[in-house]
C-alpha positions in Angstrom: -13.7 28.9 -62.0 -10.2 29.7 -61.0 -9.3 33.2 -61.9 -5.8 32.8 -63.2 -5.3 36.2 -64.5 -6.8 39.6 -64.4 -5.1 41.7 -67.1 -5.7 45.4 -66.7 -4.3 48.2 -68.8 -2.8 51.1 -67.0 -5.0 53.6 -69.0 -8.4 51.7 -68.9 -11.2 54.2 -68.5 -14.9 53.8 -67.8 -16.4 50.4 -68.5 -14.1 47.7 -69.8 -14.4 44.0 -70.4 -11.5 41.8 -69.2 -11.1 38.1 -70.2 -9.7 35.9 -67.6 -9.0 32.5 -69.0 -12.6 31.4 -69.7 -14.2 34.3 -67.7 -15.2 37.8 -68.5 -15.0 40.6 -66.0 -16.8 43.8 -66.7 -15.3 46.9 -65.1 -17.9 49.6 -64.8 -15.8 52.3 -63.4 -12.2 52.6 -62.2 -10.3 55.4 -60.6 -9.4 58.1 -63.0 -5.8 57.4 -62.1 -4.1 55.1 -64.5 -1.9 53.3 -62.0 -2.7 50.9 -59.1 -0.7 50.8 -56.0 -0.3 47.1 -55.5 -0.1 45.0 -58.5 0.6 41.4 -59.4 1.8 40.4 -62.8 0.7 37.0 -64.2 2.0 35.2 -67.2 -1.2 33.5 -68.3 -1.5 35.8 -71.3 2.1 36.2 -72.0 1.8 40.0 -72.2 3.8 41.5 -69.3 2.3 44.9 -70.0 -0.8 43.8 -68.1 -1.0 43.9 -64.4 -3.4 42.6 -61.8 -4.8 45.0 -59.2 -6.2 44.3 -55.9 -9.2 45.9 -54.1 -7.2 48.5 -52.2 -3.6 49.7 -52.4 -1.5 52.8 -52.1 0.3 54.5 -54.8 4.0 55.3 -54.5 3.2 58.9 -53.6 1.0 57.9 -50.7 -2.4 58.4 -52.3 -4.8 55.5 -51.8 -6.4 53.8 -54.8 -9.7 52.0 -54.4 -12.3 50.3 -56.5 -15.1 52.8 -56.7 -17.7 50.6 -58.4 -18.8 46.9 -58.1 -17.4 44.4 -60.4 -19.6 41.7 -62.0 -18.0 38.3 -62.6 -19.6 36.3 -65.4 -19.3 32.7 -66.4 -19.1 31.3 -70.0 -22.7 31.8 -70.6 -22.7 35.4 -69.5 -24.5 34.8 -66.2 -23.3 36.7 -63.1 -21.7 34.5 -60.6 -20.5 37.2 -58.2 -20.7 40.9 -57.7 -18.6 43.0 -55.4 -15.7 45.3 -54.9 -12.4 43.8 -55.8 -11.4 40.3 -56.8 -13.8 37.5 -55.6 -12.6 34.6 -53.4 -12.2 31.2 -54.9 -15.2 28.9 -54.2 -14.5 25.2 -54.0 -16.9 23.2 -56.2 -17.3 26.1 -58.6 -13.6 26.7 -59.5 -12.7 23.1 -59.9 -11.2 23.3 -63.4 -9.1 25.4 -65.7 -9.6 26.4 -69.2 -7.0 25.6 -71.8 -8.0 27.5 -74.8 -11.6 26.5 -75.2 -11.3 23.2 -73.4 -12.4 22.8 -69.8 -10.0 20.5 -67.9 -10.1 19.4 -64.3 -7.2 19.8 -61.9 -4.8 16.9 -62.1 -5.0 14.4 -59.1 -1.2 14.7 -58.6 -1.5 18.4 -58.3 -4.4 18.2 -55.9 -2.7 15.6 -53.7 0.5 17.7 -53.7 -1.5 20.8 -52.6 -3.2 18.9 -49.8 0.1 17.4 -48.6 1.7 20.9 -48.8 -1.0 22.4 -46.6 -1.0 19.6 -44.1 2.8 19.5 -43.7 2.9 23.3 -43.3 0.0 23.7 -40.7 0.2 20.2 -39.1 -3.1 20.3 -37.3 -5.7 22.6 -35.8 -8.1 25.3 -37.0 -5.4 27.0 -39.2 -4.9 23.8 -41.2 -8.6 23.2 -41.6 -9.1 26.8 -42.7 -6.4 26.4 -45.4 -7.9 23.1 -46.5 -11.3 24.8 -46.8 -9.7 27.4 -49.1 -8.4 24.9 -51.6 -9.1 25.9 -55.2 -10.7 22.6 -56.0 -13.0 20.0 -54.4 -11.0 17.1 -53.1 -12.3 13.5 -53.2 -11.5 10.3 -51.4 -8.8 9.4 -53.9 -7.0 12.6 -53.1 -7.3 11.9 -49.3 -6.0 8.3 -49.6 -3.0 9.3 -51.7 -2.2 12.2 -49.3 -2.3 9.7 -46.4 0.3 7.6 -48.2 2.7 10.6 -48.2 2.1 12.2 -44.8 4.2 10.7 -42.0 3.2 12.6 -38.9 0.5 10.9 -36.8 -1.2 14.1 -35.7 -1.3 15.5 -39.2 -2.8 12.2 -40.5 -5.6 12.3 -37.9 -6.3 16.0 -38.5 -6.6 15.5 -42.3 -8.8 12.4 -41.8 -11.2 14.2 -39.4 -11.4 17.2 -41.7 -12.3 15.0 -44.6 -15.0 13.2 -42.5 -16.8 16.6 -42.0 -16.9 17.3 -45.7 -20.1 16.6 -47.8 -18.1 14.7 -50.3 -16.7 12.2 -47.7 -17.5 8.6 -48.4 -16.4 5.9 -45.9 -13.7 3.9 -47.6 -11.9 0.7 -46.5 -8.7 1.7 -48.4 -8.7 5.0 -46.6 -8.9 3.3 -43.2 -6.3 0.7 -44.2 -3.8 3.4 -45.2 -4.5 5.4 -42.1 -3.9 2.4 -39.8 -0.7 1.6 -41.7 0.7 5.1 -41.2 -0.4 5.3 -37.5 1.2 1.9 -36.9 4.5 3.1 -38.4 4.4 6.2 -36.1 3.5 4.0 -33.1 0.3 6.0 -32.6 -1.7 3.2 -31.0 -4.1 5.5 -29.1 -4.9 7.0 -32.5 -5.5 3.6 -34.0 -8.0 2.8 -31.2 -9.8 6.1 -31.6 -10.1 5.7 -35.4 -11.2 2.1 -34.9 -14.1 3.3 -32.8 -15.0 5.9 -35.5 -14.9 3.2 -38.1 -17.2 1.0 -36.1 -19.8 3.8 -35.9 -19.4 4.4 -39.7 -19.9 0.7 -40.4 -23.1 0.6 -38.3 -24.5 3.7 -40.0 -23.3 3.4 -43.6 -22.9 -0.4 -43.8 -19.4 0.0 -45.0 -17.4 -3.2 -45.5 -14.1 -2.9 -43.6 -12.5 -6.3 -43.9 -9.0 -5.1 -44.5 -9.1 -2.3 -41.9 -10.5 -4.5 -39.1 -7.8 -7.1 -39.7 -5.1 -4.4 -39.8 -6.2 -3.0 -36.4 -6.1 -6.4 -34.7 -2.7 -7.2 -36.3 -1.0 -4.0 -35.3 -2.5 -3.9 -31.7 -1.6 -7.5 -31.2 2.0 -7.0 -32.5 2.3 -4.0 -30.1 1.2 -6.4 -27.2 -1.8 -4.2 -26.3 -3.7 -7.0 -24.7 -6.8 -5.4 -23.2 -7.3 -3.0 -26.2 -6.8 -5.8 -28.7 -9.3 -8.1 -27.0 -11.9 -5.3 -26.7 -11.5 -4.5 -30.4 -11.8 -8.2 -31.2 -15.1 -8.5 -29.3 -16.5 -5.5 -31.1 -15.6 -6.9 -34.5 -17.3 -10.2 -33.5 -20.4 -8.2 -32.7 -20.3 -6.7 -36.2 -20.1 -10.2 -37.6 -17.0 -9.3 -39.6 -14.7 -12.0 -40.9 -11.0 -12.2 -40.0 -8.2 -13.7 -41.9 -5.8 -16.4 -40.8 -3.0 -13.9 -40.3 -5.1 -11.9 -37.8 -6.1 -14.9 -35.9 -2.4 -16.0 -35.7 -1.5 -12.5 -34.4 -4.2 -12.8 -31.6 -3.0 -16.3 -30.7 0.6 -15.2 -30.5 -0.4 -12.2 -28.3 -2.2 -14.4 -25.7 0.6 -17.0 -25.7 3.2 -14.3 -25.2 1.2 -12.9 -22.2 1.0 -16.4 -20.7 -2.8 -16.9 -21.4 -2.8 -20.2 -23.3 -6.5 -20.9 -22.5 -7.5 -17.5 -24.0 -5.4 -18.4 -27.0 -7.3 -21.6 -27.4 -10.6 -19.6 -27.2 -9.4 -17.6 -30.1 -8.5 -20.8 -31.9 -12.1 -22.1 -31.3 -13.5 -18.9 -32.8 -11.2 -19.4 -35.7 -12.5 -22.8 -36.3 -16.1 -21.7 -35.8 -15.7 -18.9 -38.4 -14.4 -21.4 -40.9 -11.0 -19.8 -41.2 -8.4 -22.2 -42.5 -5.5 -23.0 -40.2 -2.0 -22.7 -41.7 1.2 -24.2 -40.6 2.1 -21.3 -38.4 -1.2 -21.8 -36.5 -0.4 -25.4 -35.8 3.2 -24.5 -34.8 1.9 -22.1 -32.2 -1.1 -24.0 -30.9 0.3 -27.5 -30.5 3.3 -26.6 -28.2 1.2 -24.2 -26.2 -1.6 -26.6 -25.6 0.8 -29.4 -24.7 2.7 -27.2 -22.2 -0.6 -26.0 -20.6 -1.6 -29.7 -20.0 -4.3 -30.0 -22.7 -2.5 -33.0 -24.2 -5.5 -34.6 -25.9 -6.4 -31.4 -27.8 -2.7 -30.9 -28.8 -2.4 -34.5 -30.0 -5.7 -34.1 -32.0 -4.3 -31.0 -33.7 -1.1 -32.9 -34.4 -3.1 -35.6 -36.2 -5.1 -33.0 -38.1 -2.0 -31.2 -39.2 -0.7 -34.4 -40.7 -4.0 -35.1 -42.5 -3.7 -31.7 -44.1 -0.2 -32.6 -45.4 1.5 -30.0 -43.2 5.0 -31.1 -42.2 5.3 -30.8 -38.4 8.3 -28.9 -37.2 10.9 -30.3 -34.8 9.5 -27.9 -32.1 6.2 -29.7 -32.2 7.8 -33.1 -31.8 10.0 -31.9 -29.0 7.1 -30.3 -27.1 4.8 -33.4 -27.5 7.5 -35.8 -26.5 8.5 -33.7 -23.5 5.0 -33.1 -22.2 3.7 -36.6 -22.9 6.6 -38.0 -21.1 6.3 -35.8 -18.1 2.6 -36.5 -17.9 3.3 -40.2 -17.7 1.9 -41.0 -21.1 5.0 -42.8 -22.1 3.5 -44.9 -24.9 2.3 -41.8 -26.7 5.7 -40.1 -26.2 7.4 -43.1 -27.8 5.0 -43.1 -30.7 5.7 -39.4 -31.4 9.4 -40.1 -31.0 9.2 -42.9 -33.7 7.1 -40.7 -36.0 9.7 -38.0 -35.8 12.3 -40.4 -37.0 9.9 -41.4 -39.8 9.7 -37.8 -41.0 13.5 -37.8 -41.3 14.0 -35.5 -38.3 16.9 -36.2 -36.0 16.0 -36.2 -32.3 17.9 -33.7 -30.3 20.0 -34.3 -27.2 17.3 -32.5 -25.1 14.6 -34.9 -26.4 16.7 -37.9 -25.4 17.3 -36.4 -22.0 13.6 -35.7 -21.5 12.6 -39.2 -22.6 15.3 -40.8 -20.4 14.2 -38.7 -17.4 10.5 -39.5 -17.9 11.1 -43.3 -18.1 13.5 -43.1 -15.1 10.9 -41.3 -13.0 8.3 -43.9 -14.1 10.6 -46.6 -12.9 11.0 -48.1 -16.4 14.8 -48.3 -16.2 15.1 -50.9 -18.9 13.5 -48.6 -21.5 15.6 -45.7 -20.2 18.8 -47.7 -20.7 17.7 -48.6 -24.3 17.1 -44.9 -25.0 20.5 -44.3 -23.4 22.1 -46.6 -26.0 20.1 -44.9 -28.8 21.4 -41.6 -27.7 25.0 -42.7 -27.8 24.4 -44.4 -31.2 23.0 -41.1 -32.5 26.3 -39.5 -31.6 25.2 -37.6 -28.5 27.6 -37.8 -25.6 25.8 -38.1 -22.3 26.6 -35.3 -20.0 27.1 -35.3 -16.3 23.4 -34.6 -15.7 22.3 -37.7 -17.6 24.9 -39.8 -15.9 23.6 -38.5 -12.5 20.0 -39.3 -13.4 20.8 -42.9 -14.4 23.1 -43.5 -11.5 20.6 -42.0 -9.0 17.7 -44.0 -10.4 19.5 -47.3 -10.1 20.7 -46.4 -6.7 17.2 -45.6 -5.4 15.9 -48.8 -6.9 18.5 -50.7 -5.0 20.7 -51.5 -7.9 23.8 -49.9 -6.5 26.1 -52.2 -8.4 24.7 -50.9 -11.7 24.9 -47.3 -10.4 28.6 -47.7 -9.6 29.2 -49.4 -12.9 27.7 -46.5 -14.8 29.8 -44.2 -12.7 32.8 -46.1 -13.8 31.7 -45.7 -17.4 31.4 -42.0 -16.7 35.0 -41.9 -15.6 36.1 -43.9 -18.7 34.2 -41.5 -20.9 36.5 -38.8 -19.7 34.3 -37.2 -17.1 36.6 -36.6 -14.1 34.8 -36.9 -10.8 33.8 -33.4 -9.7 32.5 -32.4 -6.3 28.9 -32.3 -7.6 29.3 -35.8 -8.9 30.5 -37.1 -5.6 27.7 -35.2 -3.9 25.2 -37.0 -6.1 26.7 -40.4 -5.3 26.9 -39.6 -1.6 23.2 -38.7 -1.6 22.3 -42.0 -3.2 24.6 -43.9 -0.8 23.0 -41.9 2.1 19.5 -42.8 0.9 20.5 -46.4 0.9 22.2 -46.1 4.2 25.6 -47.2 2.9 27.9 -45.3 5.3 31.0 -47.3 4.3 30.6 -46.6 0.6 29.9 -43.0 1.3 33.0 -42.7 3.4 35.0 -44.5 0.7 33.8 -41.9 -1.9 34.7 -39.1 0.5 38.2 -40.4 1.2 38.7 -41.1 -2.5 37.7 -37.5 -3.3 40.1 -36.2 -0.6 43.0 -38.4 -2.0 42.3 -37.0 -5.5 43.0 -33.5 -4.2 39.5 -32.3 -4.9 37.9 -29.9 -2.6 34.5 -31.2 -1.5 31.6 -28.9 -2.2 29.1 -27.7 0.4 26.5 -30.1 -0.8 28.9 -33.0 -0.4 29.6 -32.1 3.2 25.9 -31.5 3.8 24.9 -34.9 2.4 27.6 -36.7 4.3 26.9 -35.0 7.6 23.2 -35.7 7.3 23.9 -39.4 6.7 26.2 -39.5 9.7 23.7 -37.7 11.9 20.9 -40.1 10.9 23.3 -43.0 11.7 24.0 -41.3 15.1 27.8 -41.4 14.4 28.5 -38.3 16.5 32.3 -38.7 16.6 32.7 -39.2 12.8 30.3 -36.3 12.1 32.4 -34.1 14.4 35.6 -35.0 12.6 34.0 -34.2 9.2 32.7 -30.9 10.5 36.1 -29.9 11.7 37.6 -30.8 8.3 34.9 -28.8 6.7 35.8 -25.8 8.9 39.5 -26.1 8.0 38.5 -25.9 4.3 37.2 -22.4 4.9 33.5 -23.2 4.9 31.1 -21.6 7.4 29.9 -24.5 9.5 27.3 -23.0 11.7 24.4 -23.9 9.4 25.6 -27.5 8.9 26.2 -28.0 12.6 22.7 -26.6 13.3 21.2 -29.0 10.7 22.9 -32.0 12.4 21.5 -30.7 15.8 18.0 -30.5 14.3 18.3 -34.1 13.0 19.0 -35.3 16.5 16.1 -33.1 17.9 13.6 -34.4 15.3 14.7 -37.9 15.8 14.1 -37.6 19.6 17.7 -38.3 20.4 17.9 -35.6 23.1 21.0 -37.0 24.7 22.9 -37.0 21.4 21.6 -33.5 20.7 22.9 -32.2 24.0 26.2 -33.9 23.4 26.5 -32.4 19.9 25.6 -29.0 21.4 28.5 -29.3 23.9 30.8 -30.2 21.0 29.7 -27.1 19.1 30.3 -24.9 22.2 33.8 -26.3 22.7 34.6 -25.8 19.0 33.4 -22.2 19.0 30.5 -23.0 16.7 27.3 -21.1 17.5 23.7 -22.0 16.7 20.6 -19.8 16.5 18.0 -19.2 19.1 15.3 -21.1 17.2 17.2 -24.3 17.5 18.0 -23.6 21.2 14.3 -23.2 21.8 13.5 -26.4 19.9 16.0 -28.3 22.0 14.7 -26.8 25.2 11.1 -27.8 24.3 12.3 -31.3 23.4 14.2 -31.6 26.7 11.0 -30.5 28.6 8.9 -33.1 26.8 11.4 -35.8 27.7 11.5 -34.7 31.4 15.2 -33.6 31.2 14.5 -30.5 33.4 18.1 -30.2 34.7 19.4 -29.9 31.1 16.6 -27.7 30.1 17.3 -24.9 32.5 20.8 -24.1 31.1 19.3 -24.1 27.6 16.7 -21.6 28.7 19.3 -19.4 30.3 21.3 -19.5 27.1 18.2 -18.5 25.2 17.4 -15.6 27.5 21.0 -14.4 27.6 21.1 -14.3 23.8 18.6 -11.5 24.0 15.8 -13.8 22.9 12.3 -13.1 24.2 10.4 -15.7 26.1 6.9 -15.3 24.8 3.6 -16.1 26.6 3.2 -19.4 24.7 6.6 -20.7 25.9 5.9 -19.7 29.5 2.5 -21.3 29.4 4.0 -24.6 28.0 6.4 -24.7 31.0 3.4 -24.0 33.3 1.6 -26.9 31.7 4.5 -29.2 32.5 4.2 -28.0 36.1 0.5 -28.9 36.1 1.2 -32.4 34.9 4.2 -33.0 37.2 3.8 -35.4 40.1 7.3 -35.5 41.5 8.4 -33.0 44.1 12.0 -32.8 42.8 10.9 -32.1 39.3 8.5 -29.4 40.6 11.4 -27.5 42.1 13.2 -27.7 38.7 10.1 -26.5 36.9 9.6 -23.6 39.4 13.2 -22.7 38.8 12.8 -22.8 35.1 9.6 -20.6 35.3 11.7 -18.1 37.4 14.5 -18.1 34.8 12.1 -17.0 32.0 11.9 -13.5 33.5 8.4 -13.2 32.0 5.8 -10.9 33.5 3.4 -13.8 33.7 5.6 -15.4 36.3 5.4 -12.2 38.5 1.7 -12.3 38.0 1.5 -16.0 39.1 3.6 -15.3 42.2 1.5 -12.3 43.1 -1.7 -14.3 42.6 -0.7 -16.6 45.5 0.3 -13.8 47.9 -2.1 -12.1 50.3 -3.8 -8.8 49.7 -1.5 -7.1 52.2 1.5 -7.9 50.1 -0.2 -7.2 46.8 -1.8 -4.0 48.3 -4.9 -4.6 46.1 -7.7 -7.1 45.7 -7.3 -10.2 43.6 -9.8 -9.1 41.0 -8.0 -5.7 40.5 -4.6 -7.4 40.3 -5.9 -9.8 37.6 -7.4 -7.0 35.6 -4.2 -5.0 35.6 -2.3 -8.0 34.2 -4.7 -8.7 31.5 -4.8 -5.1 30.5 -1.1 -5.3 29.6 -1.7 -8.0 27.0 -1.7 -7.1 23.3 -4.7 -9.0 22.2 -4.2 -8.3 18.5 -0.9 -10.2 18.6 -1.3 -12.5 21.5 -5.0 -13.4 21.6 -4.3 -17.1 21.0 -1.5 -17.2 23.5 -3.7 -15.5 26.1 -6.4 -18.1 25.6 -3.8 -20.9 26.1 -2.5 -19.2 29.2 -6.0 -18.9 30.7 -6.8 -22.5 30.1 -3.5 -23.8 31.7 -3.6 -21.2 34.6 -7.2 -22.3 35.5 -6.1 -25.9 35.5 -3.3 -25.0 37.9 -5.4 -22.9 40.2 -8.1 -25.6 40.4 -5.4 -28.2 41.0 -4.1 -26.0 43.9 -7.6 -25.5 45.3 -7.6 -21.7 44.6 -11.2 -21.6 43.3 -11.9 -18.0 44.1 -8.8 -16.8 42.3 -9.7 -19.1 39.4 -13.1 -17.5 39.2 -11.5 -14.0 39.2 -9.3 -15.1 36.3 -12.2 -16.5 34.3 -14.3 -13.4 35.0 -11.5 -11.1 33.7 -10.8 -13.3 30.7 -14.5 -13.1 29.7 -14.6 -9.4 30.3 -11.7 -9.0 27.8 -13.6 -11.1 25.3 -11.1 -13.9 25.1 -14.1 -16.3 24.9 -16.8 -14.0 23.5 -19.2 -16.7 22.3 -19.0 -18.8 25.5 -22.1 -17.4 27.1 -25.3 -16.7 25.1 -28.5 -15.1 26.5 -31.3 -15.6 24.0 -33.9 -13.5 25.9 -36.6 -15.8 27.5 -36.0 -18.7 25.1 -32.6 -20.3 25.9 -29.4 -19.5 27.9 -26.3 -21.5 27.0 -22.7 -21.9 28.0 -20.2 -23.4 25.5 -17.0 -24.9 27.1 -15.9 -27.1 24.3 -12.7 -25.1 23.7 -11.7 -25.0 27.3 -9.5 -27.1 29.5 -11.0 -29.2 32.3 -10.2 -26.7 35.0 -11.4 -23.8 32.9 -14.6 -25.6 32.0 -15.4 -26.4 35.7 -14.8 -22.8 36.7 -16.8 -21.5 33.7 -19.7 -23.7 34.7 -19.7 -22.6 38.3 -19.3 -18.9 37.5 -21.9 -18.9 34.7 -24.5 -20.9 36.7 -24.0 -18.3 39.4 -24.8 -15.6 36.9 -27.9 -17.5 35.7 -29.1 -18.0 39.3 -28.7 -14.3 40.0 -30.8 -13.4 36.9 -33.5 -15.9 37.7 -33.8 -15.2 41.5 -33.1 -11.5 41.7 -34.6 -10.3 38.4 -37.3 -12.9 37.9 -36.1 -13.8 34.3 -36.6 -17.5 33.7 -35.8 -19.0 30.2 -37.5 -21.9 28.7 -34.3 -24.0 28.9 -30.6 -23.8 29.8 -27.9 -25.6 27.8 -24.3 -26.5 28.7 -22.5 -27.4 25.5 -19.6 -29.6 26.6 -18.6 -31.7 23.7 -17.7 -35.4 24.0 -14.5 -34.7 26.0 -15.8 -32.6 28.9 -19.3 -34.1 29.0 -18.5 -36.8 31.6 -16.6 -34.4 33.9 -19.3 -31.7 34.0 -22.1 -34.2 34.2 -20.5 -36.0 37.2 -19.9 -32.7 39.0 -23.5 -31.6 38.6 -25.1 -35.0 39.1 -23.6 -35.2 42.6 -25.9 -32.4 43.6 -29.0 -33.9 41.9 -29.0 -31.3 39.1 -31.9 -31.4 36.6 -29.6 -31.4 33.6 -30.1 -34.3 31.2 -27.0 -35.6 29.5 -26.8 -36.1 25.7 -23.9 -36.7 23.5 -22.4 -33.2 23.6 -25.0 -31.1 25.5 -26.4 -30.9 29.0 -29.8 -29.4 29.0 -32.6 -28.7 31.5 -35.9 -26.7 31.6 -35.6 -23.3 33.1 -38.3 -23.9 35.8 -36.4 -27.0 37.0 -33.2 -25.2 37.2 -34.9 -22.4 39.2 -36.1 -24.9 41.8 -32.6 -26.5 41.9 -31.0 -23.1 42.4 -33.1 -22.6 45.6 -31.4 -25.6 47.4 -28.8 -24.7 50.1 -26.1 -27.0 48.7 -26.5 -25.4 45.3 -26.2 -22.0 46.9 -23.0 -23.1 48.5 -21.9 -24.6 45.3 -22.4 -21.4 43.3 -21.6 -18.7 45.9 -18.6 -20.3 47.6 -16.8 -23.2 46.1 -17.4 -26.7 44.7 -18.4 -28.8 47.8 -16.5 -31.9 48.8 -17.8 -35.4 48.9 -18.7 -35.1 52.6 -20.9 -32.1 51.9 -22.7 -34.0 49.2 -23.2 -36.9 51.6 -24.6 -34.7 54.3 -27.0 -33.1 51.8 -28.3 -36.6 50.9 -28.8 -37.3 54.7 -30.7 -34.1 55.1 -32.9 -35.1 52.2 -33.7 -38.4 53.8 -34.0 -37.1 57.4 -35.4 -33.6 57.3 -35.0 -33.2 61.1 -31.4 -32.3 60.6 -30.2 -28.7 60.9 -28.5 -27.7 57.7 -28.3 -24.1 58.7 -25.6 -25.1 61.3 -23.4 -26.8 58.8 -23.7 -23.9 56.4 -21.6 -21.9 58.8 -18.6 -24.2 58.3 -15.7 -22.8 56.1 -15.9 -23.5 52.4 -14.3 -26.7 51.1 -11.8 -26.9 48.3 -12.8 -28.2 44.9 -10.7 -31.4 45.4 -8.7 -32.3 48.4 -5.1 -31.1 48.0 -3.2 -32.3 44.9 -5.4 -35.3 44.4 -6.8 -34.1 41.1 
């Protein structure tokens, strides 16, 4: 009961009975004083002579007034509902009505909702708000909460009221409540709150079996509209696990989201779920799915939906027709594209200019120029005026197909249609003439353009210069380039492009001539092209012309890297002319590369180097940045070993190989598999490097086997098909036990051990590769044991091959 009034007379004494609406209050004893300090006057009885006193107060003269006895609060039947000093607190659930005369009437819903809204708007959120809600003078129900949610706008306040209601015993999960909550949270853009409430709703559904069809759909629609991709998809999966149905609008929102995010395949997955759930597709679904499927390349599915849409009597929009015609044409399915184009006209829709352009372009690319021309005529009949782009497509297609007369005729139609020749138009025509090799026609167009007072564009000059360069008309190209320069264009790039055309074509003489013209005209090129021309000159044996190019390259602050130096050294290795050798040595010196100083020091004596060869080689290889130049270092080692072997410097070559292996340039070349197999892999080495690697590695194998007594089961030399013959011939001249297969030379370890004990093998491994005379004497000693091999072993070591005869 709500105690609306407590009417007390100022002169009440002893025990009194007070009627409060429908309640009776018995006052057993009051203060002897007839006045209460703090009073509140209520108008329920209409008598203003009565006042309401509280449990404690002070009188005006400062004397405190208190209740001295307990007060019993009785209900209508006379039962005591509360005893205590002062006025009792209102209890929700007990005081849930008011008495009007003798009638008991509940509190109106509008009043209850207004009170809830008032409390929430005042306290917003937190314990204070919940405390005030707990003190409400009535017991709320879900209707009150739903109506309050409709009025409250603040997102935090909405969530606070909802969570307070969930903790009340009268709370009952309600789909309308969730729908209203999601609507309000969406208006306030509280998407995190939507996600949180959704998770709570899922748990309520699993516990109470609540049907939340509307709420689930609202969540997905709002999250999808807000483009919350990951959250939306997660909620969609949870709803699927709950086996809840979704409506068409929700599915359309999901499809729109995935299409917007560029995930057409995910959108199609949603569409498949939509079909699987038996949800009907509406026109908007078809309008979204068909263009997206067509653009993603799933043309069969898109066309199937197109047919299904027509069967359901949905009218396809022009966007569907445009997308199908465009994608089918670009995919080469021209028959289907024409069929859709005809159906569009059957629906009374007018093809757009973009559709005509797409169809014409598709048929032109397919080489069906006759159909393209018919569409061209249809386009003009439909009232569309072909633009410059379409004219260019038609003219270019006919020119490339060899129908230059038709191309020029269409170009004339273009002029008659009022399209004045522009620089881009001339550029297109010049490109077609250039592709067909018609220099005269191209020059006529260029001269016509100049006579018309039009300034040629950069693309026009580029096309014309490329054509002249391919035709090797150096003088004409120089004239055009100077005219281009006089027009204010920067010509360095175009001049360099012409130079590259000559270089790629192998016309080094023309390239050098063009470079001289550029220098006399004050036109510079870049170091990359200078290097390309230098390398081309080297390949063609024009060493005299190559050196000035290299000097220009170095003087321009360009860095000669190890690869470029090694390539020059490779030319020296292959050179067989003494004059060219001098040029190449001069070019190597002009590089100013540290590798050249190393090469020169390698051929000097220890007195000049002031250190042994091995130490000198190690110092050079320590200065290489293997993280950046590992490939270049491998290339340098291969070429250098070729050169050293060719020059008969076997000991120096063995030092280079040893240091290269120490620095792990060839980490997988030598493999020791305990007592099973030892192997050497020389497949990625040059001939000289492979010979040195075999000699040096067999020496290591011999040392292990003779000095340490370790003998493997077998030894393999992996040569590959290229080096197999060279290595096999070198070893077979000394009666080696290695058997030759397709790519491997192998021998048992015991046989190799006996072979290592022969004097000629010792000379072969410890000193240098023997000459043919040494091999012949070894055979004689084998046939006639009375010879004295120990005398011949004192002779100086022989070179690998006599002089430069390699």
